[in-house]
Backbone as numpy.savetxt, mean C-alpha at the origin, in Angstrom:
# Nx Ny Nz CAx CAy CAz Cx Cy Cz
-50.35 -19.68 -16.32 -50.31 -19.14 -14.89 -51.53 -18.73 -14.30
-51.83 -19.22 -13.22 -53.09 -18.52 -12.30 -53.09 -17.25 -11.98
-53.99 -16.65 -11.59 -53.79 -15.41 -10.84 -53.00 -15.26 -9.77
-52.50 -16.26 -8.84 -51.47 -16.17 -7.62 -50.21 -16.33 -8.35
-49.99 -17.24 -9.46 -48.61 -17.31 -10.02 -48.23 -16.03 -10.53
-49.32 -15.27 -11.29 -48.97 -13.92 -11.87 -48.90 -12.92 -10.98
-49.34 -12.82 -9.69 -49.30 -11.88 -8.91 -47.91 -11.88 -7.98
-47.50 -13.28 -8.05 -46.30 -13.62 -7.14 -45.22 -13.06 -8.10
-45.23 -13.50 -9.45 -44.30 -13.14 -10.29 -44.20 -11.43 -10.49
-45.34 -10.80 -10.42 -45.34 -9.25 -10.55 -44.52 -8.72 -9.38
-44.87 -9.46 -8.30 -44.50 -8.94 -7.06 -42.96 -8.89 -6.82
-42.49 -10.19 -7.30 -40.86 -10.40 -7.39 -40.11 -9.45 -8.30
-41.00 -9.11 -9.72 -40.35 -8.09 -10.35 -40.37 -6.78 -9.81
-41.40 -6.41 -9.18 -41.43 -5.03 -8.39 -40.39 -4.88 -7.41
-40.07 -6.08 -6.70 -39.13 -6.15 -5.71 -37.89 -5.63 -6.49
-37.31 -6.50 -7.39 -36.37 -6.46 -8.26 -35.98 -5.01 -8.71
-37.01 -4.74 -9.41 -37.03 -3.16 -9.66 -36.90 -2.02 -8.58
-37.40 -2.40 -7.23 -37.22 -1.57 -6.18 -35.84 -1.33 -5.97
-35.12 -2.68 -5.87 -33.91 -2.87 -5.47 -32.99 -2.14 -6.52
-33.20 -2.22 -7.59 -32.49 -1.52 -8.57 -32.50 -0.23 -8.51
-33.60 0.41 -8.49 -33.80 1.75 -8.31 -33.26 2.43 -6.79
-33.32 1.57 -5.89 -32.82 1.85 -4.68 -31.37 2.12 -4.73
-30.61 1.22 -5.58 -29.16 1.46 -5.79 -28.67 2.50 -6.61
-29.61 2.64 -7.45 -29.37 4.00 -8.28 -29.54 5.13 -7.64
-30.57 5.23 -6.64 -30.83 6.64 -5.85 -29.40 6.60 -4.76
-29.12 5.48 -4.37 -27.93 5.38 -3.28 -26.64 5.95 -4.06
-26.45 5.36 -5.34 -25.27 5.88 -5.99 -25.27 7.52 -6.36
-26.50 8.00 -6.67 -26.46 9.36 -6.91 -26.59 10.26 -5.63
-27.05 9.80 -4.56 -26.95 10.56 -3.23 -25.76 10.38 -2.37
-24.73 9.29 -2.87 -23.50 9.08 -2.20 -22.57 9.99 -2.38
-21.96 10.40 -1.10 -22.15 9.83 0.18 -23.13 10.65 1.13
-23.83 9.94 2.14 -24.65 11.00 3.00 -24.22 10.66 4.32
-23.08 10.04 4.63 -22.73 10.18 5.95 -20.86 9.74 6.00
-20.58 9.77 7.10 -18.89 9.47 7.03 -18.66 8.42 6.34
-17.33 8.20 5.76 -16.63 7.25 5.30 -15.64 6.60 6.12
-15.24 5.31 6.35 -14.32 4.64 7.10 -13.38 4.50 6.22
-11.96 4.88 6.38 -10.90 4.40 5.45 -10.01 3.44 6.30
-9.87 2.33 6.13 -9.01 1.35 6.89 -7.70 1.44 6.52
-6.90 1.80 7.32 -5.32 1.67 7.02 -4.61 0.35 7.76
-4.11 -0.43 6.94 -3.85 -1.51 7.74 -2.48 -1.71 8.35
-1.95 -0.48 8.68 -0.67 -0.40 9.52 -0.81 0.67 10.40
0.29 0.71 11.37 0.05 1.83 12.35 0.36 3.26 11.88
-0.58 4.17 12.69 -0.42 5.57 12.47 1.17 5.98 12.23
1.45 6.68 11.24 2.73 7.30 11.10 3.52 6.92 9.94
2.96 5.46 9.46 3.73 4.96 8.54 3.40 5.07 7.20
4.34 5.02 6.01 3.98 5.46 4.76 2.72 5.28 4.29
1.96 4.10 4.48 0.47 4.13 4.01 -0.35 4.81 4.54
-0.03 5.16 5.97 -1.08 6.07 6.81 -0.87 7.53 6.25
0.47 7.77 6.25 0.72 9.43 6.01 -0.04 9.72 4.34
0.23 8.66 3.47 -0.52 9.07 1.96 -1.69 8.82 2.12
-2.30 7.96 2.63 -3.84 8.05 2.83 -4.34 9.37 3.67
-3.81 9.85 4.60 -4.25 10.90 5.23 -4.09 12.16 4.20
-3.09 12.39 3.54 -2.94 13.52 2.59 -4.01 13.64 1.46
-4.04 12.46 1.06 -5.32 12.19 -0.20 -6.55 12.03 0.27
-6.89 11.63 1.38 -8.09 11.39 1.66 -8.46 12.56 2.49
-7.76 13.55 2.86 -8.19 14.82 3.37 -8.62 15.65 2.36
-8.19 15.65 1.09 -8.64 16.19 -0.08 -9.98 15.68 -0.52
-9.81 14.34 -0.65 -10.91 13.63 -0.93 -12.44 13.93 -0.30
-12.34 14.27 1.01 -13.36 14.36 1.99 -13.98 15.93 1.55
-13.21 16.75 1.24 -13.66 17.98 0.72 -14.58 17.92 -0.66
-14.29 16.98 -1.58 -14.78 16.76 -2.66 -16.21 16.17 -2.45
-15.94 15.10 -1.65 -17.24 14.30 -1.47 -18.16 14.99 -0.41
-17.95 15.95 0.24 -18.66 16.72 1.28 -18.88 15.82 2.40
-18.28 14.95 2.92 -18.44 13.87 4.11 -16.93 13.70 4.73
-16.85 13.62 5.96 -15.66 13.36 6.71 -15.24 12.06 6.43
-13.84 11.75 6.14 -13.29 10.35 5.90 -12.54 9.89 6.92
-12.85 9.01 7.83 -12.35 8.61 9.09 -11.04 7.70 9.00
-9.99 7.73 9.27 -9.15 6.81 9.12 -9.05 6.10 10.17
-9.09 4.63 10.23 -8.92 3.82 11.21 -7.76 2.63 10.86
-7.08 3.03 11.86 -5.55 2.20 11.81 -5.86 0.71 12.24
-5.65 -0.34 11.56 -6.14 -1.70 12.29 -4.49 -2.71 11.63
-3.74 -2.87 12.89 -2.72 -3.40 12.70 -2.57 -4.94 12.67
-1.77 -5.81 12.22 -1.49 -7.13 12.27 -1.43 -8.15 10.97
-0.51 -9.12 11.13 -0.45 -9.89 10.30 0.15 -9.41 8.79
0.86 -8.36 8.78 1.39 -7.83 7.71 0.44 -7.04 6.75
-0.66 -6.37 7.49 -1.75 -5.81 6.92 -2.87 -6.78 6.39
-2.84 -7.90 6.59 -3.92 -8.92 6.05 -5.28 -8.96 6.88
-4.96 -8.65 8.40 -6.02 -8.56 9.19 -6.90 -7.53 8.76
-6.59 -6.30 8.73 -7.22 -5.07 8.28 -7.90 -5.76 6.84
-7.10 -6.11 5.88 -7.74 -6.29 4.46 -8.98 -7.35 4.72
-8.48 -8.21 5.50 -9.72 -9.25 5.64 -11.08 -8.63 5.89
-10.88 -7.58 7.09 -11.88 -7.08 7.63 -12.57 -6.26 6.56
-11.94 -5.62 5.70 -12.39 -4.76 4.65 -13.08 -5.50 3.51
-12.66 -6.79 3.46 -13.04 -7.36 2.34 -14.71 -8.05 2.67
-14.56 -8.28 3.90 -16.00 -8.57 4.38 -17.15 -7.48 4.99
-16.63 -6.16 4.59 -17.38 -5.28 4.94 -18.49 -4.76 4.16
-19.56 -4.17 4.35 -20.69 -4.15 3.29 -20.16 -3.33 2.31
-20.56 -3.67 0.96 -20.35 -3.08 -0.10 -21.19 -1.95 -0.46
-21.17 -0.84 0.24 -21.94 0.46 0.00 -21.21 1.55 -0.02
-19.63 1.38 -0.18 -18.93 2.67 -0.20 -18.53 3.50 0.82
-19.14 2.90 2.25 -18.70 3.58 3.26 -17.70 3.01 4.27
-17.03 1.84 3.69 -15.82 1.31 4.35 -14.80 0.76 3.02
-13.73 1.49 3.32 -12.87 1.26 2.16 -11.18 0.89 2.83
-10.45 0.61 1.84 -9.16 0.23 2.67 -8.10 0.83 1.77
-7.14 1.47 2.13 -5.93 2.04 1.34 -4.71 0.83 1.55
-4.81 0.03 0.41 -3.96 -1.11 0.43 -2.66 -0.87 -0.43
-1.53 -1.91 -0.32 -0.33 -1.49 -1.20 -0.16 -2.93 -1.64
1.05 -3.08 -2.12 1.85 -4.00 -3.13 1.88 -5.54 -2.08
1.82 -5.01 -0.62 1.90 -6.36 0.03 0.54 -6.76 0.43
-0.47 -5.97 0.71 -1.78 -6.51 1.11 -2.56 -7.03 -0.15
-2.34 -6.39 -1.31 -2.88 -6.80 -2.29 -2.36 -7.50 -3.59
-1.08 -7.76 -3.16 -0.34 -8.60 -4.29 0.61 -9.70 -3.52
1.64 -9.32 -2.91 2.52 -10.29 -2.16 1.95 -11.23 -1.34
0.73 -10.79 -0.86 -0.06 -11.49 0.57 -0.54 -12.92 -0.25
-0.81 -12.75 -1.73 -1.51 -14.16 -2.12 -0.46 -15.37 -2.19
0.79 -15.23 -2.50 1.78 -16.31 -2.64 2.26 -16.52 -0.99
2.20 -15.43 -0.27 2.89 -15.49 1.00 1.90 -16.21 1.99
0.39 -16.07 1.98 -0.43 -16.78 2.69 -1.38 -17.71 1.97
-0.89 -18.89 1.88 -1.83 -20.06 1.35 -3.12 -20.18 1.74
-3.36 -19.64 2.98 -4.73 -19.72 3.41 -5.44 -18.56 3.70
-4.76 -17.44 2.96 -5.41 -16.25 2.75 -6.98 -16.15 2.78
-7.47 -15.45 3.56 -8.98 -15.19 3.59 -9.72 -14.30 2.91
-8.89 -13.86 1.86 -9.53 -13.06 0.82 -8.51 -13.13 -0.52
-9.28 -12.61 -1.57 -8.10 -12.67 -2.80 -8.17 -11.40 -3.20
-7.21 -10.55 -3.68 -7.33 -9.09 -4.07 -8.08 -8.81 -5.36
-7.98 -9.92 -6.18 -8.71 -9.62 -7.51 -10.32 -10.03 -7.37
-10.75 -11.07 -6.31 -11.91 -11.55 -6.48 -12.68 -10.73 -5.40
-12.28 -10.37 -4.29 -12.84 -9.81 -3.29 -13.03 -8.18 -3.05
-12.18 -7.41 -4.01 -12.31 -6.01 -4.24 -12.67 -5.58 -5.40
-13.36 -4.09 -5.22 -13.30 -3.30 -6.30 -12.22 -2.30 -6.38
-11.32 -2.38 -7.39 -10.30 -1.36 -7.31 -10.84 0.03 -7.39
-10.26 0.98 -6.94 -10.93 2.28 -6.95 -9.71 3.20 -7.65
-8.66 3.24 -7.22 -7.53 4.26 -7.61 -6.28 4.31 -7.19
-5.28 4.54 -8.08 -3.97 4.25 -7.48 -3.84 5.78 -6.94
-2.97 6.01 -5.63 -2.85 6.79 -5.10 -1.23 7.56 -5.43
-0.21 6.51 -5.20 1.11 7.25 -5.35 2.09 5.80 -5.49
3.24 6.16 -6.09 4.27 5.14 -6.01 5.17 5.57 -4.84
5.96 4.31 -4.41 6.66 4.88 -3.14 7.74 3.93 -3.39
8.87 4.55 -4.20 10.15 3.82 -4.04 11.16 3.40 -2.75
11.69 2.29 -3.14 12.25 1.48 -2.04 13.60 2.03 -1.56
13.99 2.28 -0.50 15.43 2.50 0.08 15.99 1.42 0.87
17.33 1.25 0.84 18.13 0.54 1.61 18.57 1.32 2.47
18.29 1.24 3.87 18.65 2.02 5.03 19.37 1.50 6.21
20.01 2.11 7.00 20.71 1.56 7.94 20.65 2.57 9.10
20.89 1.97 10.34 21.07 2.99 11.48 22.35 4.06 11.26
22.46 5.10 11.53 23.47 5.96 11.53 24.91 5.79 11.82
24.79 4.74 12.65 26.18 4.23 13.24 26.68 2.85 12.54
25.79 2.44 11.69 26.24 1.02 10.94 27.61 1.22 10.10
28.32 0.45 10.29 29.89 0.40 9.81 30.08 0.67 8.61
29.35 -0.07 7.70 29.49 0.04 6.16 29.07 1.59 5.76
30.04 1.98 4.83 29.96 3.54 4.59 29.05 3.77 3.20
28.99 2.73 2.28 28.25 2.74 1.34 27.89 1.31 0.91
27.15 1.43 -0.43 26.31 0.10 -0.52 27.35 -1.38 -0.81
28.42 -1.14 -1.44 29.28 -2.06 -1.77 29.71 -2.55 -0.47
30.22 -1.50 0.51 30.59 -2.12 2.08 29.48 -2.85 2.53
28.26 -2.39 2.29 26.97 -2.87 2.95 26.78 -4.25 2.64
26.94 -4.61 1.32 26.88 -5.96 0.85 28.02 -6.87 1.39
29.14 -6.43 1.32 30.21 -7.41 1.74 30.09 -7.58 3.24
29.67 -6.60 4.22 29.65 -6.62 5.59 28.17 -7.79 5.79
27.11 -7.48 5.23 25.97 -8.22 5.34 26.43 -9.78 5.05
27.01 -9.99 4.05 27.39 -11.08 3.58 28.32 -12.04 4.43
29.18 -11.42 5.30 30.27 -11.81 5.97 29.35 -11.81 7.44
28.33 -11.40 7.47 27.95 -11.39 9.25 26.42 -11.41 8.96
25.86 -12.32 8.13 24.41 -12.67 7.91 24.00 -13.31 9.09
24.59 -14.04 9.87 23.73 -14.75 11.13 23.99 -13.65 12.30
24.54 -12.61 11.96 24.67 -11.57 13.19 23.63 -10.26 13.18
23.70 -9.79 11.80 22.77 -8.49 11.48 21.43 -8.89 11.64
20.76 -7.93 11.62 19.46 -8.11 11.69 18.61 -6.82 10.74
17.56 -7.33 10.27 16.64 -6.31 9.50 15.33 -6.03 10.08
14.93 -4.84 10.26 13.64 -4.46 10.61 12.63 -4.50 9.60
11.29 -4.87 10.11 10.11 -4.62 9.22 8.84 -4.53 9.79
8.05 -4.37 9.06 6.63 -3.99 9.47 5.68 -5.06 9.72
6.22 -6.36 9.63 5.34 -7.62 9.77 5.61 -8.49 8.55
5.52 -9.70 8.74 5.49 -10.41 7.50 4.34 -10.24 6.48
4.83 -9.95 5.28 3.91 -9.65 4.08 3.86 -8.21 3.93
4.30 -7.35 4.85 4.29 -6.05 4.68 5.34 -5.63 3.71
5.31 -4.33 3.09 6.27 -3.91 1.85 7.75 -4.14 2.32
7.96 -3.36 3.64 9.27 -3.68 4.14 10.00 -5.17 4.29
8.78 -5.97 4.56 9.36 -7.39 4.73 9.62 -8.01 3.35
8.63 -7.88 2.33 8.93 -8.27 1.27 9.99 -7.56 0.20
10.07 -6.50 0.22 11.24 -5.97 -0.42 12.74 -6.10 0.21
12.62 -6.54 1.61 13.96 -7.06 1.99 14.34 -8.35 1.91
13.22 -9.14 1.31 13.40 -10.68 1.06 14.02 -10.67 -0.34
13.35 -9.47 -1.03 14.07 -9.61 -2.59 15.47 -9.22 -2.61
15.74 -8.12 -1.56 17.00 -7.93 -1.59 18.08 -9.09 -0.85
17.47 -9.96 -0.01 18.22 -10.91 0.59 18.41 -11.95 -0.50
17.43 -12.18 -1.42 17.41 -13.06 -2.44 18.54 -12.65 -3.41
18.73 -11.42 -3.62 19.60 -10.90 -4.79 20.96 -11.24 -4.18
21.43 -10.82 -3.07 22.57 -10.97 -2.07 22.99 -12.66 -1.67
21.70 -13.53 -1.59 22.04 -14.85 -1.31 22.36 -14.83 0.31
21.55 -13.95 1.16 21.75 -13.95 2.56 20.36 -14.25 3.28
20.61 -14.72 4.50 19.37 -14.83 5.50 19.67 -14.29 6.70
19.55 -12.81 6.78 19.98 -12.20 8.18 18.76 -12.54 8.82
18.74 -11.72 10.37 17.77 -12.10 11.27 16.73 -11.04 10.96
15.57 -11.49 10.92 14.07 -10.34 10.52 13.66 -10.17 12.18
13.54 -8.88 12.31 12.86 -8.52 13.44 11.29 -7.84 13.12
10.39 -8.35 13.32 9.22 -7.65 12.96 8.44 -6.69 13.88
7.87 -5.91 13.25 7.29 -4.62 14.30 5.84 -4.78 13.88
4.71 -4.00 14.55 3.39 -3.76 14.20 3.36 -2.32 13.36
4.03 -2.42 12.41 3.96 -1.21 11.55 5.17 -0.68 11.24
5.47 0.17 10.02 6.73 0.63 9.63 7.22 1.95 10.56
6.19 2.27 11.25 6.48 3.43 11.94 7.45 3.07 13.15
6.78 1.95 13.83 7.73 1.42 15.08 8.91 0.95 14.44
8.90 0.41 13.29 10.25 -0.19 12.75 11.18 0.92 12.50
10.99 1.72 11.98 11.87 3.10 11.66 12.31 3.53 12.84
11.29 3.95 14.25 11.57 4.36 15.37 12.85 3.46 15.93
12.60 2.03 15.67 13.88 1.06 16.10 15.06 1.36 15.30
15.06 1.68 14.41 16.11 2.04 13.36 16.68 2.97 13.91
16.00 4.22 14.23 16.70 5.73 14.58 17.34 5.36 15.90
16.72 4.67 16.89 17.13 4.37 18.22 18.52 3.56 18.11
18.76 2.84 17.03 19.96 2.05 16.71 19.64 0.68 17.38
18.35 0.13 17.50 18.15 -1.23 18.09 18.07 -2.30 16.98
18.09 -1.71 15.80 18.19 -2.71 14.60 19.26 -2.18 13.58
19.77 -2.96 12.87 21.01 -2.59 11.82 20.35 -2.00 10.72
19.12 -2.65 9.91 19.04 -2.07 8.55 17.52 -2.36 8.35
17.09 -1.79 7.17 15.79 -1.94 6.89 15.56 -1.59 5.33
14.70 -2.02 4.71 14.09 -1.57 3.21 12.89 -0.99 3.46
12.77 0.41 3.26 11.70 0.76 3.53 11.15 2.02 2.34
9.97 2.22 2.48 9.13 3.16 1.31 9.80 4.58 1.55
10.02 5.26 0.72 10.87 6.33 0.97 9.83 7.50 1.63
8.58 7.63 1.55 7.89 8.30 2.38 8.03 8.18 3.81
8.70 7.26 4.31 8.82 7.11 5.69 10.28 7.26 6.11
11.05 7.74 5.23 12.39 7.78 5.45 13.14 9.22 5.14
12.38 10.04 4.41 13.09 11.25 3.92 13.47 12.20 5.01
12.44 12.61 5.93 12.73 13.33 6.98 13.97 12.88 8.04
13.85 11.27 8.22 14.88 10.93 8.96 16.20 11.20 8.38
16.40 10.74 6.93 17.57 10.95 6.22 18.37 12.22 5.95
17.18 13.16 5.97 17.73 14.76 5.97 18.06 15.38 7.39
17.45 14.55 8.31 17.76 14.96 9.52 18.89 14.24 10.18
19.48 13.29 9.52 20.75 12.58 9.90 20.61 11.58 10.90
19.22 11.07 11.20 19.34 10.16 12.19 19.51 8.68 11.61
19.36 8.41 10.59 19.78 7.23 9.80 20.79 7.34 8.35
21.07 6.19 7.91 22.01 6.61 6.81 20.93 5.66 5.69
21.01 6.50 4.25 20.60 5.60 3.03 21.78 5.37 2.28
21.72 3.78 1.74 22.69 3.57 0.87 22.32 3.72 -0.66
21.27 3.54 -0.81 20.65 3.54 -2.44 19.25 3.50 -2.31
18.62 3.96 -3.61 17.30 3.92 -3.85 17.04 2.79 -4.84
16.19 2.00 -4.76 15.97 0.86 -5.70 15.15 1.11 -6.96
15.46 2.35 -7.74 14.78 2.83 -8.66 15.57 3.07 -9.94
15.20 3.26 -11.17 16.37 3.49 -12.07 16.96 4.82 -12.16
16.21 5.92 -11.65 16.69 7.17 -11.55 16.70 7.49 -10.08
17.36 8.64 -9.73 17.50 9.04 -8.34 16.18 9.92 -7.97
15.90 9.86 -6.96 14.75 10.58 -6.44 14.79 11.94 -6.33
14.22 13.01 -6.85 14.17 14.43 -6.54 14.37 14.72 -5.23
13.61 14.11 -4.09 13.57 14.65 -2.66 14.82 13.93 -2.03
15.68 13.24 -2.45 16.76 12.84 -2.11 18.06 12.70 -3.20
18.38 13.97 -3.77 19.11 13.87 -4.84 20.58 13.55 -4.57
20.92 13.31 -3.57 22.44 12.91 -3.37 22.38 11.39 -2.81
21.28 11.00 -2.86 21.24 9.31 -2.53 21.32 8.40 -3.93
22.37 7.67 -4.26 22.40 7.12 -5.34 21.72 5.94 -5.83
21.28 5.60 -6.93 20.53 4.41 -7.24 21.25 3.14 -6.88
20.49 2.15 -6.91 21.31 0.80 -6.55 22.01 0.39 -7.95
21.68 0.78 -9.16 22.46 0.32 -10.32 23.76 1.10 -10.19
23.74 2.51 -9.77 24.83 3.56 -9.65 25.96 2.97 -8.21
25.13 2.56 -7.41 25.96 1.90 -6.13 26.50 0.71 -6.39
26.18 0.02 -7.24 26.91 -1.17 -7.46 25.75 -2.64 -7.43
24.64 -2.29 -7.39 23.63 -3.47 -7.40 22.36 -3.39 -8.12
22.59 -3.27 -9.30 21.33 -3.07 -10.39 20.55 -4.27 -10.53
20.60 -5.31 -9.79 19.77 -6.53 -9.66 18.32 -6.15 -8.67
18.44 -5.05 -7.91 17.83 -5.00 -6.77 17.01 -3.65 -7.39
15.87 -4.08 -7.93 14.80 -2.76 -8.40 13.50 -3.11 -7.57
12.89 -2.06 -6.82 11.74 -2.35 -6.02 10.86 -0.72 -5.75
9.76 -0.68 -6.14 8.97 0.25 -6.00 7.48 -0.27 -5.51
7.03 0.41 -4.49 5.65 0.08 -3.72 4.82 1.06 -4.39
3.40 0.81 -3.99 2.42 1.47 -4.35 1.33 1.68 -3.24
0.44 2.57 -3.38 -0.52 2.75 -2.34 -1.73 2.84 -3.21
-3.08 2.20 -2.95 -3.95 2.54 -3.70 -5.46 2.17 -2.86
-6.51 2.73 -3.26 -7.81 2.52 -2.51 -8.61 1.43 -3.00
-9.10 0.65 -2.43 -10.07 -0.50 -2.77 -11.39 -0.37 -1.98
-12.54 -0.84 -2.63 -13.75 -1.09 -1.91 -13.94 -2.50 -2.09
-14.85 -3.21 -1.21 -15.37 -4.37 -1.12 -16.08 -4.65 -2.49
-15.88 -5.93 -2.73 -16.47 -6.46 -3.98 -17.78 -6.18 -4.19
-18.44 -5.75 -5.16 -19.90 -5.35 -5.40 -20.24 -4.03 -5.07
-19.50 -3.18 -4.62 -19.74 -1.89 -4.37 -20.19 -1.25 -5.51
-21.36 -0.40 -5.81 -21.91 0.11 -6.95 -20.78 0.75 -8.06
-20.73 0.70 -9.33 -19.92 1.40 -10.09 -19.93 2.72 -9.96
-21.40 3.41 -9.71 -21.37 4.73 -9.80 -20.45 5.31 -8.54
-20.68 4.45 -7.45 -19.89 4.84 -6.28 -18.47 4.87 -6.47
-18.19 3.72 -6.90 -16.52 3.70 -7.37 -16.01 4.99 -8.41
-16.96 5.32 -9.13 -16.87 6.23 -10.04 -16.59 7.58 -9.51
-17.45 7.84 -8.39 -17.42 9.08 -7.43 -16.14 9.20 -6.78
-15.65 7.81 -6.26 -14.57 7.88 -5.32 -13.33 8.11 -6.34
-13.41 7.56 -7.31 -12.15 7.83 -8.26 -12.08 9.18 -8.59
-13.20 9.55 -9.11 -13.05 11.18 -9.53 -12.54 11.97 -8.10
-12.93 11.60 -6.91 -12.13 12.29 -5.94 -10.68 12.25 -5.75
-10.23 10.85 -6.11 -8.80 10.73 -6.14 -8.22 11.71 -7.04
-8.72 11.35 -8.25 -7.97 12.31 -9.61 -7.96 13.83 -9.18
-8.91 14.28 -8.79 -9.07 15.65 -8.27 -7.93 16.06 -7.15
-7.75 15.05 -6.23 -6.96 15.25 -5.12 -5.46 15.27 -5.65
-5.23 14.27 -6.59 -3.92 14.52 -7.17 -3.62 15.26 -8.06
-4.54 16.27 -8.54 -4.24 17.35 -9.33 -4.11 18.55 -8.58
-4.48 18.46 -7.38 -4.49 19.53 -6.33 -2.96 20.09 -6.21
-2.57 21.23 -6.16 -0.97 21.54 -6.05 -0.67 21.35 -4.72
-1.26 21.71 -3.79 -1.00 21.41 -2.20 -0.84 19.93 -2.09
-1.69 19.13 -2.61 -1.54 17.36 -2.43 -0.52 17.22 -2.95
-0.13 17.60 -4.33 1.22 16.89 -5.05 2.34 17.59 -4.56
2.28 18.66 -3.82 3.52 19.32 -3.14 3.76 18.49 -1.99
2.82 18.23 -1.29 3.17 17.06 0.07 3.57 16.20 -0.45
3.14 15.52 -1.31 3.66 13.93 -1.63 5.05 14.00 -2.57
5.23 14.68 -3.09 6.43 14.95 -3.73 7.52 15.33 -2.64
7.19 16.19 -2.00 8.16 16.15 -1.03 8.58 15.25 0.08
7.91 14.19 0.06 8.08 12.71 0.92 8.63 11.86 -0.22
8.82 12.29 -1.41 9.56 11.30 -2.46 8.45 10.54 -3.12
7.18 10.63 -3.03 6.40 9.84 -3.67 6.22 10.03 -5.33
5.99 9.15 -6.04 5.58 9.42 -7.54 4.25 9.41 -7.69
3.79 10.55 -8.21 2.45 10.67 -8.71 2.14 10.17 -9.67
0.98 9.27 -10.03 0.92 8.45 -10.99 0.11 9.45 -12.24
0.60 9.22 -13.24 -0.22 9.95 -14.53 -1.33 9.46 -14.65
-2.27 10.32 -15.43 -3.79 10.30 -15.42 -4.22 8.91 -15.91
-3.52 8.34 -16.92 -3.81 6.90 -17.35 -3.77 5.77 -16.38
-2.91 6.02 -15.38 -2.92 4.93 -14.37 -3.69 5.04 -13.15
-4.62 6.16 -13.30 -5.39 6.50 -11.96 -6.82 5.91 -12.14
-7.09 5.28 -13.18 -8.55 4.60 -13.21 -8.56 3.15 -12.34
-9.90 2.94 -12.23 -10.01 1.70 -11.51 -9.40 0.43 -12.47
-9.66 0.59 -13.90 -9.44 -0.55 -14.76 -7.79 -0.71 -14.76
-7.13 0.46 -14.34 -5.47 0.55 -14.40 -5.20 -0.35 -13.14
-5.93 0.03 -12.12 -5.14 -0.40 -10.83 -5.64 -1.98 -10.81
-6.79 -2.51 -11.39 -6.98 -3.75 -11.34 -5.94 -4.45 -12.16
-5.48 -3.94 -13.35 -4.34 -4.63 -14.18 -2.98 -4.42 -13.32
-2.87 -3.54 -12.62 -1.75 -3.37 -11.94 -1.66 -4.68 -10.70
-2.48 -4.59 -9.91 -2.83 -5.73 -9.07 -2.39 -7.18 -9.71
-3.24 -7.48 -10.69 -2.73 -8.67 -11.49 -1.14 -8.84 -11.84
-0.84 -7.65 -12.51 0.62 -7.92 -12.64 1.53 -7.98 -11.60
1.27 -7.43 -10.44 1.89 -7.41 -9.11 1.79 -8.69 -8.53
0.68 -9.37 -8.70 0.69 -10.86 -8.09 1.67 -11.57 -8.84
1.58 -11.53 -9.97 2.24 -12.50 -10.88 3.82 -12.05 -10.45
4.35 -10.82 -10.58 5.69 -10.64 -10.19 6.29 -11.35 -8.85
5.30 -11.07 -7.84 6.07 -11.33 -6.56 5.79 -12.74 -5.98
4.96 -13.68 -6.88 4.52 -14.87 -6.74 5.88 -15.84 -6.58
6.64 -15.59 -7.52 8.10 -16.45 -7.58 9.21 -16.01 -6.39
9.02 -14.97 -5.90 9.96 -14.36 -5.25 9.65 -14.38 -3.60
8.17 -14.47 -3.26 7.80 -14.65 -1.80 7.62 -16.00 -1.66
8.45 -16.56 -0.29 8.20 -17.83 -0.02 6.88 -18.04 0.95
5.96 -18.76 0.77 4.79 -19.07 1.71 5.28 -19.42 3.23
4.27 -18.67 3.92 4.47 -18.69 5.57 3.58 -19.80 5.96
3.98 -21.15 6.54 3.10 -22.17 7.00 2.24 -21.93 8.22
């Protein structure tokens, strides 16, 4: 190799070394500016509420403001696509859930991202049990009457949801499958607007995450037939489980978690995960989440690796349930 070749090779290695050093320095000093947290649904919905509670504490730990940016559309996939294409420097993150990072795969054959290939899992925030809800003056008094009524009037009753692919949509699709019915679906730009329509009596029922429903149930503005978990939820002790109420086949619990674009430096992911763990151990954060009915994940389930495993298993779970959108 002549002097020019040796010089070129040395320069190339120096550039690579410099890039590696730069990455290490970035991870050590991260974060040095505000972080944007994309929430793929409207403000006031369960994903938004959980994101704001947890990231509020994370911001204190990280020493930088975390700006919540609500981006609605296509059951959360519009925002998730945007997050997947963002710079992988740790300054753009997304709070995803069972819909955006699992059910979306079988639902959208031409999905512009893949949850496993295009994201780095950062950490699980909370589990959110699913409730079967209805407007307060809906005729059925309990779950057994609800089942009979919907079966007898499936072409007339309607179910609200936060858009195709959202948790409220996918979980109600599972319920419809269990019941063998096809009611009229009424989509909204987020669970918040869907809940407002239910409270106003504009729609008949919906399947929703508990975080969005506890205040409304306790206030008497809507009714709850059952929670789709093996045990009753402490925040709603008078609401029976689906098994107790006569529908053991319907079991559903959603979840919320933070993801970063693929290629985000491991040290940055580790810092973000540590901030999540610290937030979930904070007494005030835990109190607020538990009051909303959330299930706080145990320590073993809070790691990036555990979240990656969850995403893989959830994709496998929902693939045979969800019907593709053409």
